[in-house]
N, C-alpha and C positions, 0 to 999 in steps of 0.2 A: 596397442603399442605401435609406434611408427617404425618404418624401415630404418631410419637413422638411429633410433634407440636400439634396435636389434643389432645393427652393424657395430654399434659401440659396445656391444656385449651387455646391454641392460637386461636385467631379469625382473625388474619391478616397474609398475606403472609410475610410482613416485620417483622423483629425482633426488630425494634425500640421500646423502652419502655417496652419490655417484661421482666417480672421478672425472666424468665428462660433463658434469652439470653446468659448468660455466660456459662451455662452448657449444653445447647441444641446443639446436634451434627448436627442438621438441619440448624443451623444458616448460612446464606450466608457469605462466606469469601470474604473480600475485598483484592485483590492482587495488587491493583494499587500502583505503585511506584511513589515517589515524583520526580518531574523534578529537574534538577540542579537549584540552587537558582539564577543563572544568565540566566535562560530561562523563557521567558514569551510568551507562545504560545496560540493563540486564538482558532485555530481549527486544529485537527489532522485527516487526511484523509488517510485511508489505501487503497492500490491498490492491489487486490488479483486476483488469478485465480485458477481454479481447476486442471489445468495441465500446463506443461511448453510449451514454444515455441509459445505463443499466442501474444507476443509483450507487455507484462506487463510493462517492463521498458520504452518502447517507450511511452506508455500511461501516465505513471507516469511523465516522463520528459515533455510531452506535456501539461499536466494539470498544472505543475509547471510554464512552460513558459507562459501559458494563464494567470495565476494569476500575474506573473511578468509584463506582458504587460498591465495589468489593474492597476498597481501601488502598488501591495501588496508586503509585505516582505515575502519571501518564503524560506523554507528549504526542503531538501530531505534527509530522513533517509533511507539509502540503507540497508535493512534487509535481502537481498538475499546474505548471507555471503559466500556461496560456489560458487556463480555465479554472483559476483558484476559487474555491467556494467555502472552505473550512472556516476562515475568520468570520464571514458574514453569518454563517449558521450559528456561531457562538456569540454573535453580537460584539465582536472585537474589531474596533476600527482605529485604535491608536497606532502610532508608528513604533516599530521596534527600535530600541536604543542600543548603543554599543560602547565599548571602550577599546583600548589597544589590545586587550586580551581576547576580544570577540564580541559577538552579538547576543543580546539577551532575547530569548523568546518572549512573546506576550502571554499573559496569563488570563485565561477565561474565568468566569465567575465560579466555576466548579473546581478551579485549581489546575485544569488542563493547560499544559504548556504548548503554545502554537507558534510555528514559524511558517510564513507564506510570503510570496512575493508581494502580495497586497499590503503587507505590513512594512514594506520598504519603499513603495512607489509614492511619489507626491500626490498622485490622484489614483485612488484604488479602482476607479472605473475606466482608467486609460488602458487600451489594449496593449498586450505584450507582443510586439512584432520583432521577435528575435529568431535567429537561425538556431538549428539544432545544437551545435557545439556550445553556443553561449548558454542555452537553456540547461544543457547537461552540466555545464560548469557551475551554474547557480545552485543546482540541486546538490552537487558535491560540496559546495560551500556551506549549505545548510547543515551538513554533517561536520565539516572540519572547523567552521568558524562560529557556529552557534554554541553558546554555553548552556547546555540542556540541564545541567545539574544532575541530581540523583533521580533516575527514572527506572521504574520496573518494566514499563513497556513504552516503546516508541513506535507508533503506527505511521506508516508511510503511505499516503494517499497518492497513488501513481496515475499518470494520464493513461488513457486507453491505448491498446495496441502493444506492439513489440519493438518500438523504435529506440531512439537515443536515450531517453530518460530511464525506461525500465532497465535497459542494458547498463547504464551508468550506476543505477541503484544496486543492481545485482552484483556488479563487479566491485564497486567502491565501498559499499556498506556491508557489515557482517549480518546479513539478513538470516534470521533463524527460521523463517517460514513465510509462505504467502497464502492468502485467502483469495480465491477467485470468485468474482461476482458476475452473475449472468442473469438471463431472463428466460422465459419458457419457450420462445419461438423455435421453429425448426432448425434454424442455423446455429443453435446453441452448441451442438456437438463440434462443429468446426471452430467456433470461437473458443470454447473451453480447451480444445486440443491445442490450439495455437499458444494460448497462455500457459497451459500446463507443460507443453513441450519446451518452451523457452526456459521456464523455471528449472525443469529437469536437466536441460543441457548446461545450465549454469550451476548445477548441483545444489539448488535451493529446494528444500522440502516443501511440498504442496500440502497444506494442512487440510484443505477441503474446499467445497463449493458452497456459496450461499446464493440461492435463487431469489431474486427480487421480482416484484410484480406478479407473483404466483396467481393471485386472484384478488377480487374485491368482494367484500361481504355486503349484501343488501341490508341497508339499515332498517328495513321494515320486516322482512321475513327471515333474515339471517342466512339466506342461501349464498353459497360461494359461487361467484361468476368468474369464469376463467377468460378474462378479457383477451389475452394473447394466445388462447388455445391451450391444448393439452401440453403438459410439461414433458420435456425430453431430457431433463437433467439427470435422471437416474440412469438412463442409457449411457449418457456421456461419462458420468462418474464411474460406472462399471467398466467401461472400455479403458479408462485411464487408471483405474485402480485406486481411486481416491474417494473419500466419503462426502456425502451431502450433509453439511453442517446445519442448515436451516432453510426454511422457505418463508419469505416475507410477502405479505399481501400489500396491496395499495392501501395505506392507512392514512386517513385524513388527519388524525391527531399528529402523526409524525410530520406530515407535510406542513401542517399549520405551525408546528414548532420551528421548522426550517424557515418558513416565510416570516415568522415573527422574531427571528434571530434569538431564540431562547432554547437552543438545543442543550445548553448546559444543565437544564433541569429536566430533561426528557429521559425516559426509560424505554428501551425497545424490548417489548415482552417476547418477541420472536427469536431473540438470540440468547436468552437466559441460560440455556443448557450448554452453550459452547464452552469448551475448555481449550485454551490456547497454551 
């Protein structure tokens, strides 16, 4: 509790019912944005990482596919504005359409609803050279202006790090929890701690960690080869008090599905036991 709250005679951390709530500068600000009136979303799950190149979009799409296979209505909000990859993974190349009421997400062949900046640009291969506030504003519009319809899960594929976009998502969207994606290298503890600490400071539950690139299995003898060395994810998870949800190897079948733009028909066997 701040000094100003104490001086005002506050006895609770919450400002609800406080006579000084309107004038107290310590009052917690609610930045949540209203969803589009045609959106009815039960759960919002963020997929985050402390650094790039750990397969965050692969995990996002895999979680979405897992939910679809269980019969849930699913959407993916591609918040990685400068490096969008979700539409291509699903083979979605048409442009999103809209009305005065909002923007329609594009629908993948498995029924997954997708919104990404690639679906709005005239040329999907053109680079997005925008400053942080503009990028954050676009992500916010993907929540307020997109008519998601009835969804059981909306997965948010966030850019790496702890910058403008993750902050915007955590403040503007009613995120029910985040999954942290990482890899086995030594620096994993620092990376996981950064991502985890940001979520906790924003009062967002951390559902757990998924380790990608854990190993590659030899096609001849079946031996597991740890390309990136011994895993340190258990140590990091124990220090942060969060569970390890799964370990994913380098799997050529998954990689091939991404390259061939047919992730809509793919199952990731390494995430089957996850409960969100």
